[in-house]
N, C-alpha and C positions, 0 to 999 in steps of 0.2 A: 164777233168782236176781235179786233186785231190784238195780238200779244207783242210785247217787246221781247227781243231775243238777246240774251247775254252772249258775248263771244264765248265759244266753247271749243273743246277738243274732245272727240269721242272715237275710240278705236274699235268699236263694235262689241266691246265687252265692258268697258268702263270709261268714264270721262270726267272732265272737270270744267268748271267755269273759269274763263280767263278774264282779264281786266276789260271793262268797257262793254259796249253794246254793238250788235251788228247794225249795219246801215239800212236795215229794212225791218218791217213788222211782219207778223205771220198770222195766218188764219188757219185753224184746224180743218183738215180735209178728211183724214181717216187714220186709224191706227195701223201701224206696220205689224209684221209678225215678230218684231223685236220688242220685248217687254220694255215699256217706258219710253218708246220712241214712236213718234207719229209723223205722218206726212202733213206738211203745211204748205199752203199757197202763200208766197211771200210778195210783199208790196213792190218788189223789183221785177215781178213777172215770173220768177223761177219757182219751181216746186222743190222742196227740200225735206229730207228726213232730219228731224230735230228731236233730240232727247228732251223730255219734259223738264229735267232739272234746269235747262237753259231758258225756259219760258217764264216770262213775268207778265201778269195781267190781272184782270178783275176776278177776284175769287167769288164774286156773285154769280159768275157764269163759268163753272168748272168744266173741264173736258169730260166727255162721256166716259163711262167705264170701259176698260179694255178687256177684250175676250182673250184669255190666256190659253185656250184650248189648242191653238196652232202656234204656240210660242217657239221661238228660235233662241238657242242659248247664245250664239254669236251673231251679231248683226254686221252691217256694212259700216266701215269707218266714215266719219263725216266731220265737218268743222264749220264754223261761222264764216 
């Protein structure tokens, strides 16, 4: 199920939601090594790392649990 993506800023350590929504939807692919950040296949054909705080969607179909055994404290910066 595709998720709406809020505009966001993420510096690899912390992030925030900005006003509005990204011009694409996103489908979960897999978890990254960065806690709370997953890889999503987006409706514009791109694959992006998106922090889950920026994802909005059906709570009836939650994301799978993330494995924290290989966590990274600092991730890659990204934005919507």
